[in-house]
N, C-alpha and C positions, 0 to 999 in steps of 0.2 A: 645322375646319368642312368639310363636304362640298361638293364642286364641283357646280354645276348642269350637268347633261348637255345636250349639244346635241341638239335634236330634229330640226331641219332647217336647211340653209343654202339660201336661196331666191334664184335669179337674178331680175332685174327682169322683171315681166310686160310684155307689149306695151304701149306708151304710148297714151294717148288725150288729147284736148284737153278742158280745163275752161275754158269761155269761149274767148277767143282768146289768152289770156296765160299759160296754165299747161299744160305738156305733161307729164303725170304717169303714173307707174307706180303702180297701186293694188295694194299688197301684201295688204291686207285691208280689208274683209271679202270682196271679190269676186274679187280677183286670183288667189288660190289657194283660194278657197272655204273659208278658215279659219273655223271656227265663230265666230259673233259674240261669244261669251263668252271665246274662247281668249286674247285679249290684253286683256280687260277690265282697267282702265277705258278703255283705248284702243280705240275702236270702228272707226276708219278711219285708214289711213296712205296718203296720196298723196305720192309722191316725184317732184319735178321734177328729174330728173338734169340735169347741166350741158348747156345748149344755148345757142347764140348767137342772139339776136334782132336783126334789122336795126333801124336807127333809124326812128322814125315820129313824126309830129306828133299822132297820135291814140293815146293810151296804150292798150295791150292790157290785158285783164283779164276780170273776171266782173262782170256788171251786177247791179243790186239783186235780192236774193233773201232769203227768210226762213229763220230757224232757231228751233227750240225744243228744250229738253230736254238740251242738252249744251254743250260748249265747243269753239271752234275755236282751234287753236294753230298759228301760222305761224312757221317758223324760217328765216331768210335766210342763205344762204352766198355767193351772188353775185347782184348786181342789187339793186334797191330796190322795195319794195311799199308802196303807200299803202292806207289803210283809212278808210272812213266808215261810220257806222251811225246808226240811227234814235233811239238814246239820246243822240245829240250827240257821240259820241266820234270822234276822228280821230287818225291818226298815220302816220308813215313809218318803216319799218325797213330797215336795210341789213345788210351782212355782220356776222354774229355776234349779231344782235339778234332779238327775239321779240315777236310780237303774240299776246296771250292774251285772247280774247274769250269771255265767258260769255254765251251766248244765253239760257239758263235759260227764263224764262216767255215769251220771244218777242222777236225783234229782226229788223230788216231791215239788211243790210249789203252793201257792195260792196268788191271788192278789185281793184286794178289796178296796173300798173307806174307807179312814180313818174315824174312829168312829165319831169324832166331826164334820168333814166336812159332813158326811152322814146325821147327825141329822139336820144340818142347810140347806143342799142343796146349790145350786148355780151353777155358771158356771164351766164346766169341759172340759178340753182340754189336750190331751196327745198324745204321739207318742210311739208305741212299734216297735222295730226292732228285727229281728232274725239275728244274726251275725254268719255265718258258721265258723267252726273250721277246720284246716287242719287235715288230717287223723292221723298224728303223735300226735295230741293233743286231739282227740275226747274222749279218755278214760282217760284223766287226771282228777285230783281231782276237784270236784266242788268248786266254791268260789263265793264270793259276794262282790261287791264294792258299797257302798252307798256314792254317791258323792254329797256333799252339794255345794251350789253355791260359797261359799267363798273359796272352795278348787280349783276352776277352774282357769285356766290362764285367764288373762284379757288383751285384746289388745284394746287400745283406739284409735278411729278414730280422726284425727285432726279436729280442729275447732268445737268441740262439736258435731261431726257427729254421735256419738253413740259409742258402744263398742261391742266386741266379747267375748263371753264365750267360751274358748277353752276347750272342753271336752276330746278329745283325739288327739294325734299327736301334731303338732305345727303350729303356724301362725306367720310369721315374728319374729321368735325367741322366742315367748311366747309358753310355753308347757302346755299341758293338763294333768290331773292327772290319767286318766284311763289307766290301764294296758291292752294291747291288744296283741293277739297272732300273728297277722299279721299287717303290716303297715296300719293304718287308720287315716284319718283326719276327725274330727267331731266337728263342731262349731255351736253355736247358735249366729247368727248375729242380733244385735239389732241396726238398722240403722235409723237415723232420715232423714226426708224428705229433699231432695236436696243433701245428702251426697253420696259419691262414695267409693266403696271398691274394690280393685283388689286382687285376691287370686292366688297364684301359687300352682298348684296341678299337680303332675306328669302325663305325657301324658298317661302312661299305666294304671293309676288308673281309675276305674269306678266311675263316679261322677254324683251326682244329688242334686238339691235344692228342699226342701219342703217349700212352702210359708205358714207360720203359721198365719201371719197377714200382712195387708197392700198390697202394690203393688210396684214392682220394674221393671226396664228395665235391661235386661240381655245383656251384650256385646254390648250395644248401639244399639241393633237390635229389640228385641221383649219384649213385656210387659208380666209379670207374675203376676197374681192377687192372692189373698188369696186362700188357700186350693188347689192350683195347684202344680204339680210336674214337674220340669225341668230336663230332661235327656240329658246328653251331650255325644257326640262322643269322642272316644279316639284318638283325632288328634291334641292335643295342650296342653298347660300347664297353660294358664291364663284364669280366669273367672272374669269379672267385673260386679258389680251390682251397679245400681243407684237407690236410693229410691225415688219413685214418691209420696209416702206417708210414714209416720212413719211405719216401717216394722220390722217383725221378720222372719228370714230365717234360717232353719236348713240345714246345709251343710254336705253332706255325700260323702266321697271320700276314696276309699280303693284299695289296691293291690289285684287283683283277685286271687282266689285259683284255680289253674288249675288242678282240680281233678274231677272224676265222682261224681255226686250228686244223692243219693237215699233217697228221703224224703217220709215219710208216717206219717200222723197224727202229733203227737208231737215229732217225731224223724227225724233228718237229718243226714244220714250216707252216706257211699260211695258205699255200695253194698246191694243187697237184703238179703244176708245172715246175714249181720250186723243188718239189720232191724228186721229180725226174732229173732236174739239173743237178741235185745233190748226188744222186747215184752216178751220173755221168762224170761229175768232178771227182768223186771217190775212185771210180774205176780208171780214170785217166791219171791218177797219182797226185792230184792237187791237194790232198790232205797231208802230204809228206810221207815219210817212211819211219817205221818203228819195228825193231826186231821182236819176235815173239819170246 
């Protein structure tokens, strides 16, 4: 099988605040002006690199806001995040866990630091993805998946080389628990120094690696340090990583959705008319109610 070529290794763009609780580097679509379809079905990647928050009695976060047409996926590495939405879902995730919210036809939600973590403060490190939905699913019913670490598939590297948390899709026959509307492979690779992992990912899938911690060599060619993003060309099926240090790597690979994209603010639709309708529905209360 042919190796996927590296297109770019991108350093983290300058950070900005989302609400008062998330200090993020936006790798796409705006950070590097990567074409909106280039990492489809992943529309947005916000990376909260590790930062220390001081303790507070008022949890930091993002107040109530709407979404339609896609899914939000939050992955925790340090700290704890709480979630509430207008469909009645709520949950808290900590290290190694995932919140997967399908906004679809429309939802209000809020995300903030979990109360006890907020009081103590400490290191905070998260990823949030926006995963686009195909037109046929954009108006489906909202849902929520709170995925604990023990629910994830575990693939163990030989010789105590580390392990992979399979969040979605599968790796070497080990399946992840997340329900996805389109084919997606999403892994957290925790690989020890000196170990090597080869992954088979379809040639047509858009693929990237986000370096959470450590440093790796990709395809025996280029080094990728912490907080960088590796974007691959769609010209092969295998990606090999060798850990130059103990490392954590988020692997994103998915089948692109070949449809027009019309995003504006908190909505990702297919046409301008659908965006207008989304705002009308939001303003008329069709997304439900949620207290701030």
